[in-house]
N, C-alpha and C positions, 0 to 999 in steps of 0.2 A: 504493499500500499504507500509506504514511504517513498519507495522508489518510482511511483506513479504521480507523486505529489501530494497524496492524501494523508492528512494527517489521522493517526489513531485516535480513537476516543472510546469510551465507556459503550457505547452503542455498537461499533464496528467490533470491539471485544466479545461482546454478547452475541454478535452474529456468529462469530467464529466458534465459541464456546457452544452455541445452540447446534451448529453443524458437527462438531463433537460429539454432542450427545446422540445427535441421530445416527453418526457414523460409528457410536459406541467406542471412542477413542479416551478411554477415561486416563489414560497416562497423561496425554495431550491436554486434556482438560485440567486436570490438576496441576501441570506446569503453568497453563495460562492462569490460573487462580494465583498460584505464588509469584507470578511476574506481575498482575494486577495489584497484588499487597505489597510489591517491592521487594519481596523475598529474595535475599541473596542466593545464590546457587541453583535457581531456577534455569531449566535449560530454556535455550530460545527456540523461537518459533522461525523454522525454515522459511526463507522467501520463495515466492513461488517463481519469480523470474530469476533468481540467482540459486538455482537447484544445488544444495549441496552447501551454500553458503548460509550460516547460520547467523542471524540478528534478531535480538529483539524487536518486538512491533514498536514498542516505546517504553521509557522507564516511568513505571506507575508512581514511583516515591517521587519525582519533579512535578507531576502534574496530578493535583487530587481529582480530576475530571475524569482520571482513568481508573480509580478506584472500584473494586465491586459493589455491586448492589444486590438487592434481591432477585432480581433476574438472573444475573452470575451465578447467587447460592443457589437457586432453584437447579438450574442446568448442570451446575457441577456436582452437585449432590445425586441429583437423577443418573448421571453417567456414573459416577464412582458405584450406586447402589445396584446398578445393572452388570456392572462387572464384578462378580461376586469374588470372595476371598478375603482373608484377613487383612491383607494389606490395604485394600481398597476401605474395607470397613474401617480401618485406622486412618485412612485419610479422609472419610467422611467426618470421623469426628473431629480431626485436625481442621479441617476446612469450618465445621459448624462452629467451634471453638473460637476461630479466628474472626468468624461473622459476628458472634455474639460479643467478643471484645472490642471490634468496631462500630457495635451499634446496629447492624444491618438487620438482625432479628433478635427477639428478646431485650428491647432495648432497658437499660437501667431505669429509665422513667416511665415505664408502662406500669401497668395494673398488675403484672405478674410479680409473682414472688418466688420463695424458695419451693413453696408447698402447693401452689395453685398458678397454674399455666394455662393460657389460651392458645390452643392448637388451632382453632377454626382458621381457615383461610390458607393454611398451610398446605402444599403440595404432600402427597404420602411419603415421597423420600424425605422431604424435609420434615416432615412430621415424625418418620422413623428417627431420624438424628436427633430431633429435639428431645424424644423420649429417652435415648440412652444418654444425653447431656443433663437431662431433668435428674433422672435416677443417679446418674454420678454425682451431680452436685449436692443431690439430698444425703447421698452415703458420707460425701466428705464432711457434712454439715454434722450428722449424726456421730461420725468417728471424732469430731472435734469438740464434743460434749453437748451440742444442741438437742433438746428432745426431738424425738421423731413424732411428726404430726401426719394427719391424715394427706395425701396426695390426690390434689383435685386436677385433673385435667380435662379443660373444657374443648370439646371437640365439634362443635356446631351450635346451630340454632336450637333453644330449649323448646320444649313443648309449649309453654306458655306464649312465645312469641310465634310459634308456626299457628297455634289457633287464633292468635290475633291476626296473623296474615291471611288465615282463612276468611274471618270474619270482615276484614278490610276488602278482600275479593269479592265477596257476597255483596257487600254493600255496593261497590262499584258496579256489579252486575245490575243490581236493581235500579240505579241511578240511569244505566243506559237502557233500561226496557221501560 
């Protein structure tokens, strides 16, 4: 892209990660995540024009517009989950932990707590990674001396809200007739 005069941005990175998800290229998706996070030691992406020449698309540490977002997280986690194995499971956990640290998911200012977490709106692969993160975090708390509490995972719309939505739809149907 850079050879064609096109500056890389988060959108172009996300397009690459999405293509890697479809192509089931877990290793490369993980490398792109590392590159977007500015992780040293991430392998570079090979330029299409210079086959064999390995260059990073851009340095994520120099431009915050290149850092990953929820779209990047979703595609990288989905790619790693599809590529089974302990190494990819560990990578999923690393990516999810880094996303939490960056505030991409489960931000500190949300209503989520150690014992109550809203998983609704997360893709299934991200929710899987979130559940492992939540259980590991709860275990650390308990081992650190905090008393164990009930763990509440919110997974979607509750019955009360579903019933209210049904009543609202019925009211709209009556108004239209």
